[in-house]
Every structure is written in C-alpha cells, then in structure tokens.
N, C-alpha and C positions, 0 to 999 in steps of 0.2 A: 504493500500500500504506500509506504513512504517513497519507494523508488518511483512509483507511478506519479506521485505528487511532484517529484523533482523533474520528471520528463515533461509533464504538463506545464510547469512553470517555465522551463527552458523554451518550450514551443511558443509560449505567450510572450516572453520577454524578448527573444531574439528578433522577431519581425519588427517590434517597436523600435529596437535599437538600430536596425538596419535602415528603417524608413525615415528616421529622424533626419531632417535636412538642414534646418537652421542651427548653426553652431555658435557658441560664444565661450570665451575663456573665463568662466566663473567657477569658483570653488566655494564650498562651505564646510565648516567643521561643526561638530556638535556632540552632545551627550544626552543620555536619557537614564532615568532611574525609575524602577517600578517595583511593585510588590505583587505577590501571587494572588489570584482571585479564584483559584481552583484548589484541588488537593492532589498531592503526589502520593500514590499508594505504595510507598516503599516497604510496607509490611509484607508485600508479596515477594520481596527479595529474600527475606529471611525472618524468622519469628522475632529476632532481636531488634529489627528495625521498626520504627514507628512511622505512621503516615505524617507527612508534613503539609500544613495548611496555612492560610493567611494569619499572620500575627505581627503585623508591622515589620520592622527591621529584624525582628527575631525569627520571623518566618522566612521562607524562600523569597529572595529579592535579587535583582541584578542591576548592573550599571554597564552602559555601553559608551564607547567613544567611536566616532566615525568621521571619515573624510569623503565628501561627495563632489563629483564633477557635474556642474549644471550644464548639460549638453545643449539644452534649449529651454524654452519656457515651460515645457511640460514633462521632460524626461531627464532623470538624473541617475547616476550610477557611482559606485565607490566601494570602499572597504569599511568594515565595521568589526570591532572587537567586543566581546561580551564576557563579563566576569560575574558569576552568580554564586551566592552562598546563603547560609542561614546561621542562626545563633550557634557559635562554636561551643557554648557551654550546655547546649541542649543534649538530651539523651541520644537523639539522632540528628546528625548534621550532614550537609552535602555541599559540594562545590563543583562548579563548571567553568571551564576556560574554553572559549571558542573564538574563531575568527573566520570571516568569509566575505564573499562578494555580495553587494546589495544593488538592486535595480528598483526604481520607483517612478511612479507617475505623480505629477504635481498639478494642482489646479487652484487658482485664486491669486489675488493681489494682496490686499490688506488682510482679509480673512482668507484662510487657505485650508485645503484638505489635500493630503498626500498619502499614498500607500504603496507598498511594494513588498519585496521578499528578500530575505537574507538566506544564503546557502553557503555552508562552510563546514569546517572540521571542528570537532569538539572532544574534550577529555572530561569525563564525568567521574566523580568519586563521591562516596558516602561512608560515614562512620557511625556505628551504633555502639555506644558505651554500655558496659554492664555494671558500672559503678565501682569496679575494683581497680586497684593499681598494683602493678608488679612491685613487690616489696623492695627489691634492690635498686631499681632504676626510676621508680615513680612514673613509669609509662602507663597510660590508661589502657586497659584491656577491653576487648569487644570484637565486633565483626567489621570487616572492611570490604568495600566494593569499589572496583575501578574498571572503566571501560572506555574505549574510544569509539567514535562514530561520526555520523553526518548530522548536522543541524539544519533544519528547515523551518523558517520562521517568517510567515507573512505578518504585516503590521499595517495599522492605519493611524494617522495623526490628524488632529484638528487644532489649528492655532491662529495666532494674530501676529502680523509682521509689524515691527516697530523699527524703522530704519534698517540697519543691517542685522538686527536681532529678530529671531522668530521663536518665541516661546510657544509650547503646544502641549496638549494632552495626548497620550499614546495608549494604544491597546495592541499587545504583541503576544500571540500564542507561540509556543516553542515546541517543536516536535523533534525527536531524536530517532535515528535508525542506526543500529550497530550490527555487529556480526551476529549470526544465527545464535539464538538462545542467550544473547548478552543481556537481555531485559532492559536495554537502554530506554525503551519507550515508557518505562515506569516513571521516568523523569520528565515526561511531557507536562506542560502546564500553560495556563493563560495568565498574563500579567497586565497590570494597569498602572500608569504613572504619568510622569511629566518629563519634558525635556526641552532643549533649546538648540538652535543652530545659529551660526554667525557667518554671514557672507563675506568672503575675503575680497 
C-alpha cells in the first residue's frame, strides 16, 4: 500500500514539475512544529511498550527545517529534515530522524493555502523502560526497537503573508514503510501545529 502511494505521488508531481514554464530565482526557508493528534499503537511491538498519544510536548511531536525553491507562482520544491521524539522520561519513548524531497502547490497572495508531499528516508527507534537499572552501570533496562524505512508525508498549510514572512497552521500525516515485518507502520501518525517561512 505504501509503495502504491509513492508511485501515485510521483505520477502526480512529475507532470506538474515538467509543465511549469515561468521560472524565477526565489528561495524560502522555514520550520514547523507540531504535536500528534492520533495514537501510535506501539503496544503491538511488544507487551513492554505503551501506546503513545497526544500530551503536548511530552507526547509525540516533531520539528522540521526546510529549504524551498519557488519555481513559479504556484509550484515549489526543496528539501526538508524532520526530527521527532517524545518525553525521554516516559515509560515508552520514541525518536525519528528523516530527510527527503518535498514538492508542493501554492495558491494565494496575502492569505494562502499550500500543500504537497515529502518523500524520504527515515530511522525510527523506540525504548520501553521496565523501571530497573543495571546495578553496576546505572543503565536503564527495557526493550528497544530500531528500524529504517521510507517516509511518506502529505501536508496542507493555511497562512497569512506579512512581507517576506509567512506564518501558517499545518496538518501533516506521516506514514512509514520499512522492510517486511519491520512494523515501521506502527509509527504512523497525524500531526497538527504551526510554522513559518521566510522568502530570501
């Protein structure tokens, strides 16, 4: 299913990219921060893991930084990095590092709506603590999970342009596809938050 989504996205994005005629040398940089609005059923990894759900910055959340090329008035592409984690003191915690290509469509002047998709590589890890510590080293014991995979993440932003600054609200589901039986898809989630971009 995830592979099918990647193929469909590529088929949709490529013609838009190739058909774009008017070009301009504009760039923008930005970042976004979000918190999860769904639940990660990590208990399916192992009995020691607990599900993760919305709990502010103690629950799953992520930050991204990106660089976009404004190819014309309605099409942009670029690179985006993503770092996600949850409360390191929780019984179950997770972390994700990802980076990939982004393509998006943009509409509006003062008020704007833009949406697109990020496709890239990801490293996923999770730790479940059992409350015990190794007596000689003080290392926390528990279960650990780690997997690599592909990140597929569509998103939509709604914002207001103020000069070169563009603050916005964002909604960004994240889907993972790993090797067979990797269970990377248990880390799928939907996120809501805010961000901004700055035109260079």
